[in-house]
matplotlib code that plots the C-alpha trace (Angstrom):
import matplotlib.pyplot as plt

x = [-31.2, -34.7, -37.0, -39.9, -38.0, -36.8, -40.3, -41.5, -39.2, -40.2, -37.7, -35.1, -31.5, -30.3, -33.2, -34.7, -37.2, -37.2, -40.0, -37.5, -34.6, -36.6, -34.8, -31.2, -30.1, -32.2, -30.8, -27.2, -27.9, -29.1, -26.1, -23.5, -25.4, -25.4, -21.7, -20.8, -23.0, -23.9, -24.4, -27.9, -30.0, -31.7, -34.5, -35.6, -38.9, -40.8, -42.9, -41.5, -44.8, -47.1, -44.1, -46.1, -43.8, -44.1, -40.9, -38.6, -38.7, -35.6, -33.7, -30.5, -30.5, -31.4, -28.6, -26.1, -27.5, -27.1, -23.6, -22.6, -24.3, -22.4, -19.1, -19.5, -21.2, -19.7, -16.1, -14.1, -15.3, -18.0, -18.6, -21.9, -23.3, -26.2, -28.7, -31.8, -34.5, -37.6, -41.1, -44.1, -44.0, -41.5, -38.1, -36.7, -33.1, -31.3, -28.3, -26.4, -24.0, -21.5, -20.0, -17.0, -13.4, -12.7, -15.3, -16.3, -17.9, -19.7, -21.5, -19.1, -21.0, -21.9, -18.3, -17.0, -18.5, -22.0, -22.1, -21.5, -24.6, -25.3, -28.2, -30.4, -33.5, -35.1, -33.6, -30.3, -29.0, -26.3, -23.3, -22.0, -18.2, -18.1, -19.8, -17.6, -14.4, -15.8, -16.2, -12.5, -11.5, -13.3, -11.9, -8.4, -9.3, -8.9, -10.9, -11.7, -11.2, -7.7, -6.6, -3.9, -4.8, -1.4, -2.0, -2.4, -0.1, -0.7, -1.3, -4.9, -5.8, -7.0, -4.7, -6.3, -9.7, -8.4, -6.8, -10.1, -11.9, -9.4, -9.1, -11.7, -10.0, -6.1, -3.8, -3.2, 0.4, 1.2, 2.7, -0.8, -2.2, -0.1, -1.0, -4.8, -4.1, -5.3, -2.2, 0.2, 3.5, 3.3, 6.3, 8.4, 5.8, 3.2, -0.4, -3.8, -6.0, -9.6, -10.6, -8.4, -10.0, -13.6, -12.8, -10.7, -10.1, -10.0, -11.6, -13.6, -16.3, -13.9, -12.6, -15.6, -18.6, -21.2, -19.4, -22.2, -25.6, -28.8, -31.6, -35.2, -38.5, -41.6, -45.1, -47.2, -45.9, -44.3, -41.9, -44.5, -44.2, -41.0, -41.1, -37.5, -34.1, -30.4, -27.3, -24.9, -21.2, -19.0, -16.5, -18.2, -18.0, -19.5, -22.0, -23.3, -24.2, -25.7, -27.9, -29.0, -29.8, -31.9, -33.9, -34.5, -35.6, -38.4, -39.1, -41.3, -44.9, -45.9, -44.9, -46.2, -46.0, -45.4, -45.1, -41.2, -40.1, -41.3, -41.2, -40.5, -41.7, -39.6, -41.2, -38.0, -35.4, -32.2, -30.0, -31.8, -31.3, -27.8, -26.9, -28.8, -26.9, -23.7, -24.1, -24.9, -21.8, -19.3, -20.7, -21.5, -19.8, -17.9, -16.9, -20.5, -21.4, -24.9, -26.4, -25.3, -26.3, -30.0, -31.9, -35.8, -38.3, -42.0, -45.0, -44.8, -41.2, -37.5, -35.5, -31.8, -30.2, -26.7, -25.0, -23.8, -25.2, -24.4, -20.7, -20.6, -21.4, -23.7, -27.4, -30.1, -30.5, -26.8, -27.1, -29.9, -27.8, -24.8, -22.7, -20.9, -18.3, -16.8, -16.7, -14.6, -11.8, -10.2, -13.5, -14.3, -11.0, -11.3, -14.9, -14.1, -11.3, -13.6, -16.1, -18.7, -18.7, -18.6, -18.5, -18.2, -21.3, -23.6, -25.1, -28.1, -28.9, -28.6, -30.8, -33.4, -33.3, -33.9, -37.0, -38.5, -37.8, -39.6, -42.7, -41.8, -41.6, -38.1, -36.2, -36.8, -33.5, -33.4, -31.4, -32.9, -31.1, -27.5, -28.2, -29.0, -32.0, -32.9, -36.5, -37.5, -41.3, -42.6, -46.0, -46.0, -47.0, -46.9, -45.8, -42.1, -40.4, -39.5, -38.7, -39.6, -36.6, -37.0, -40.6, -39.7, -37.4, -40.2, -42.5, -40.1, -39.8, -43.5, -43.8, -42.1, -39.6, -36.6, -34.2, -30.6, -28.8, -28.2, -31.9, -32.9, -30.2, -31.8, -35.3, -34.3, -31.6, -28.8, -25.3, -25.0, -23.1, -25.7, -28.3, -26.6, -26.3, -30.2, -30.6, -28.6, -30.7, -33.9, -32.6, -31.7, -35.1, -36.7, -38.4, -36.3, -34.5, -31.8, -31.0, -27.5, -24.5, -22.6, -22.6, -20.3, -22.5, -23.2, -26.5, -27.8, -31.4, -33.6, -37.3, -39.8, -40.8, -44.5]
y = [4.7, 3.5, 6.7, 4.8, 3.6, 7.0, 8.6, 6.3, 7.8, 11.3, 14.1, 13.8, 14.2, 12.5, 13.4, 16.7, 17.3, 20.4, 21.4, 23.1, 25.4, 28.6, 29.2, 28.1, 29.4, 26.6, 24.1, 25.1, 25.3, 21.7, 20.4, 22.1, 20.9, 17.2, 17.4, 18.7, 16.2, 12.8, 13.1, 12.8, 12.7, 15.8, 15.3, 18.1, 17.8, 16.6, 18.7, 18.8, 18.3, 16.2, 14.4, 14.9, 14.2, 17.3, 16.6, 18.9, 20.1, 19.9, 17.8, 18.0, 21.8, 21.6, 19.3, 21.6, 24.6, 22.9, 21.5, 25.1, 26.5, 23.9, 24.6, 28.4, 28.8, 26.1, 26.1, 23.8, 22.2, 19.4, 16.9, 15.1, 12.5, 13.6, 11.2, 11.8, 9.4, 8.7, 9.0, 8.3, 11.1, 13.3, 13.2, 13.9, 14.9, 13.1, 14.5, 12.2, 14.1, 12.1, 13.2, 15.2, 14.7, 18.6, 19.9, 22.6, 23.5, 26.9, 29.1, 31.5, 34.6, 34.2, 33.5, 31.0, 32.9, 32.8, 30.3, 27.0, 24.8, 21.5, 19.1, 19.0, 16.6, 17.8, 21.4, 23.2, 25.1, 27.7, 26.6, 28.9, 29.5, 26.6, 24.2, 25.3, 24.6, 21.2, 20.4, 21.5, 19.3, 16.3, 16.7, 16.7, 13.5, 15.4, 15.4, 18.4, 16.7, 15.6, 19.4, 20.7, 23.7, 25.3, 28.1, 25.6, 23.0, 19.4, 20.4, 21.6, 18.0, 16.4, 13.1, 11.9, 12.0, 10.3, 7.5, 7.0, 6.6, 4.0, 2.2, -0.5, -1.3, -0.7, 1.6, 4.8, 6.0, 9.6, 8.3, 6.8, 10.5, 10.9, 7.4, 8.1, 11.5, 13.4, 15.3, 15.9, 17.5, 21.0, 22.9, 21.1, 21.3, 18.9, 20.5, 19.0, 18.3, 19.3, 15.7, 15.7, 18.9, 17.7, 14.4, 15.5, 19.4, 21.0, 24.1, 22.6, 25.2, 28.0, 26.8, 24.7, 26.4, 23.9, 20.7, 19.8, 18.0, 19.8, 17.5, 18.3, 16.7, 18.3, 17.8, 16.7, 16.4, 19.8, 22.2, 24.5, 23.2, 21.9, 20.0, 19.0, 20.0, 19.2, 20.8, 17.9, 19.3, 16.3, 14.7, 12.9, 9.3, 10.4, 12.8, 9.7, 7.9, 11.0, 11.6, 8.0, 8.2, 11.4, 9.5, 6.6, 8.9, 10.2, 7.3, 5.4, 4.6, 2.8, 1.0, -1.8, -1.5, -5.0, -6.3, -6.1, -3.8, -1.4, -2.6, 0.0, -0.4, 1.2, 2.4, 2.8, -0.1, 0.9, -0.4, 2.0, 5.0, 4.3, 4.0, 7.2, 9.2, 7.8, 8.4, 11.9, 12.6, 10.9, 12.3, 15.8, 18.5, 20.3, 23.2, 24.5, 27.2, 28.1, 24.8, 21.8, 18.1, 18.1, 15.2, 16.0, 13.5, 14.0, 12.0, 10.0, 10.0, 10.7, 13.0, 13.0, 15.8, 16.8, 19.6, 18.6, 17.1, 13.5, 13.1, 14.1, 11.1, 9.5, 9.3, 8.0, 4.9, 4.3, 4.5, 1.9, -0.4, -0.3, 2.1, 4.7, 7.4, 8.7, 12.4, 12.6, 10.0, 10.8, 10.5, 7.4, 5.9, 6.6, 5.4, 2.2, 1.5, 2.3, -0.3, 2.5, 1.7, -2.0, -2.3, 0.6, 1.4, -1.0, 1.5, 2.4, -1.2, -2.3, 0.8, -0.3, -3.9, -3.0, -0.8, -3.5, -6.3, -4.3, -3.7, -0.1, 1.5, 1.9, 5.1, 8.2, 9.5, 13.0, 16.1, 19.3, 22.5, 21.8, 19.3, 15.4, 13.9, 10.6, 10.0, 7.0, 6.6, 5.1, 3.9, 0.3, -0.9, -4.6, -7.1, -7.5, -10.2, -13.2, -16.8, -19.9, -19.7, -16.0, -16.7, -19.5, -16.9, -14.5, -17.0, -18.2, -14.6, -14.1, -14.9, -11.7, -12.9, -12.6, -15.2, -15.7, -16.6, -20.2, -20.4, -19.4, -21.6, -24.6, -23.7, -23.2, -26.1, -23.9, -23.1, -19.9, -18.3, -18.7, -17.7, -14.5, -13.6, -14.2, -12.1, -9.2, -8.9, -9.1, -6.3, -4.2, -4.5, -3.4, -6.7, -7.7, -5.6, -6.7, -5.8, -6.0, -4.0, -4.8, -7.0, -9.4, -9.5, -13.1, -12.2, -10.3, -11.2, -10.7, -9.5, -9.2, -5.9, -5.6]
z = [-63.9, -63.6, -63.5, -62.3, -59.1, -58.5, -58.9, -56.1, -53.7, -51.9, -51.9, -49.3, -48.5, -51.8, -54.1, -55.4, -58.2, -60.4, -62.9, -65.2, -65.4, -65.2, -61.7, -62.2, -58.9, -57.0, -59.2, -58.6, -54.9, -55.0, -57.0, -54.5, -51.6, -53.0, -53.7, -50.2, -48.2, -49.4, -53.1, -54.7, -57.9, -59.3, -61.8, -64.1, -65.5, -62.4, -60.1, -56.6, -54.6, -56.8, -58.5, -61.8, -64.8, -67.0, -68.9, -70.8, -74.4, -76.4, -73.7, -75.6, -75.4, -71.6, -71.1, -72.8, -70.9, -67.6, -68.3, -68.9, -65.8, -63.7, -65.4, -65.2, -61.7, -59.3, -57.8, -57.4, -60.6, -60.6, -63.3, -62.5, -64.5, -66.9, -68.5, -70.7, -69.6, -71.8, -70.2, -72.4, -74.9, -73.2, -71.5, -68.0, -67.4, -64.6, -62.9, -60.5, -58.2, -56.2, -52.8, -53.6, -52.4, -53.1, -50.7, -50.0, -53.4, -53.6, -56.2, -57.6, -57.7, -54.0, -53.0, -50.4, -47.4, -48.8, -51.6, -49.7, -49.4, -47.5, -47.7, -44.6, -45.2, -48.5, -48.1, -49.3, -46.3, -46.6, -44.5, -41.9, -41.3, -38.7, -41.2, -44.0, -42.0, -41.1, -44.8, -45.2, -42.4, -43.9, -47.2, -45.5, -43.6, -40.3, -37.1, -35.2, -31.8, -33.1, -33.4, -31.1, -28.9, -29.1, -26.5, -23.7, -22.0, -21.2, -17.5, -18.3, -18.5, -15.2, -15.2, -12.0, -13.4, -16.5, -14.4, -12.4, -15.5, -16.9, -13.5, -14.3, -17.6, -17.0, -15.2, -17.2, -17.7, -18.6, -22.0, -22.8, -23.0, -26.3, -27.6, -27.1, -28.7, -25.6, -26.1, -29.1, -29.9, -31.3, -32.2, -29.5, -26.9, -25.6, -25.8, -25.4, -28.2, -28.5, -27.8, -24.7, -23.5, -24.0, -22.1, -19.3, -19.5, -15.9, -17.4, -20.3, -20.5, -20.8, -24.1, -25.1, -23.6, -25.1, -24.0, -21.4, -21.4, -20.7, -19.5, -18.8, -18.1, -19.8, -18.7, -21.7, -25.3, -25.9, -24.1, -22.6, -18.9, -17.5, -14.3, -13.7, -15.2, -14.8, -16.2, -16.5, -16.7, -15.5, -17.7, -20.6, -19.2, -16.1, -17.7, -19.7, -16.6, -15.0, -18.2, -18.2, -14.5, -15.2, -17.9, -15.6, -12.8, -15.0, -17.4, -15.1, -16.2, -13.0, -9.8, -7.7, -3.9, -2.4, 1.2, 0.9, -1.9, -4.5, -8.2, -10.7, -14.4, -17.1, -20.3, -22.3, -22.8, -20.9, -23.8, -26.2, -23.8, -23.3, -27.0, -27.8, -25.1, -25.9, -29.6, -28.8, -26.8, -29.1, -32.5, -31.3, -33.4, -30.6, -32.9, -33.0, -30.6, -29.2, -27.7, -25.8, -26.1, -25.1, -23.4, -23.3, -21.7, -22.6, -21.7, -24.9, -26.0, -25.2, -27.5, -27.5, -29.6, -30.4, -32.4, -35.8, -39.0, -39.9, -41.0, -44.7, -47.0, -44.5, -44.7, -42.2, -44.2, -43.9, -40.0, -40.0, -41.9, -39.5, -41.8, -39.6, -39.7, -36.6, -36.4, -33.1, -33.3, -29.9, -28.1, -30.1, -29.2, -25.5, -25.1, -27.0, -24.6, -21.6, -22.8, -23.5, -27.4, -28.3, -32.1, -34.6, -36.3, -34.3, -31.9, -33.9, -34.7, -31.0, -30.1, -32.7, -31.7, -28.1, -28.9, -31.4, -28.7, -26.1, -28.3, -29.1, -32.5, -34.2, -33.2, -35.3, -36.6, -38.1, -39.1, -37.9, -38.7, -38.1, -35.3, -35.2, -33.0, -32.0, -30.7, -28.7, -28.4, -25.1, -26.3, -27.0, -30.6, -29.8, -27.2, -26.3, -28.3, -26.3, -27.2, -25.1, -22.9, -22.2, -21.4, -19.0, -17.2, -17.0, -15.7, -13.1, -11.9, -11.8, -8.0, -7.2, -4.7, -6.9, -8.1, -8.4, -11.6, -10.2, -9.4, -13.0, -14.6, -12.8, -14.1, -17.8, -17.8, -19.0, -17.7, -15.3, -18.0, -20.7, -18.2, -17.4, -21.1, -21.4, -18.3, -19.5, -22.6, -20.7, -18.3, -21.4, -22.8, -19.5, -18.9, -15.9, -13.4, -11.1, -7.5, -6.1, -5.1, -8.2, -11.2, -9.2, -6.1, -5.4, -3.6, -6.7, -7.5, -10.6, -10.6, -13.4, -14.5, -14.8]

ax = plt.figure().add_subplot(projection="3d")
ax.plot(x, y, z, "-o")
ax.set_aspect("equal")
plt.show()
């Protein structure tokens, strides 16, 4: 381990500094939290605020004491890697903890109910009963939304609504409900899964009271004054569209009134908004109680927040690199078939690309409490990124009368198919908007957003 490289990093989800072992409880909490969450490095002999290296006296003695503490105080047993690192005239003790396959670990004298900790940002948070149970499911390789609801029968699912959702993709048969794990066999009966209930349950909120979206538009940059709100309680695929429509309703930063039509100007790329909302719905922890998914619009940003930390083993940096773990397999499978999810693990990267292409800052991704939040800022930090062909399209649309795909293809000397691909990306960035009755409308026209 390169100590200098580690010292350059701030404390966070996978790194903590401790001055010494004078407070062993804090050290043990950090070790348990690392093992239960995404692993991490604990440096003993470094001040946590200043990162000043104080070092440890008698490092071999400290190493032996720490080894005994871990063995005597943590259950199930953990065997992290310990290393004594030289630093000028002293030493630092480095402890590498890996994500554990035997979660949940807990501090013995506190017991399972009060001794389980997880890592949230740079803090160690005591896990409640629901979070401890999620750790157990994760260790067993199970997903909450695949669990059976044995007290119900399959008739609680709205097959008509499910069929309508799948109609643009394929005809849904009743046997498909089991293939998609919307229902499972349980003691000789066919019963719904949690995922089936979330997606198509007729009385979803009776059994899952927080499976809805709360949307709000606030005046200013905090939640002091709300100007509009919506409780979006439809089935998730429909709720996603309603939430996006709510954002679009309030995400205008200007409009130009022309002789024929009103041109609306978006301050958020639609592709980024869509990914943020879909990710929140698919990755929410529906076992949590107390708050729904939230979509909050402020003058300078959009916040999309869902219950649930990142799946155990993942960090925010992993998300940015396209690494993903699906918390809700049933929902992920259905959303993928419906075309709402394109490629696993690519949502955050697409969201980021859409923001950067539009001249906006990259999304902020953070765990807050036991929730995960995506923040999209609406203030431009630069000009939207366009190449020469995209610029030619924008120049062609500058007249304001609107052009068809064929018209634009003739201008840029590309096939209609290649032109359509370009136009889709410009629409996603918010640089172009389209007017038509449907994507197949032959009279569809494109206009430049200003």
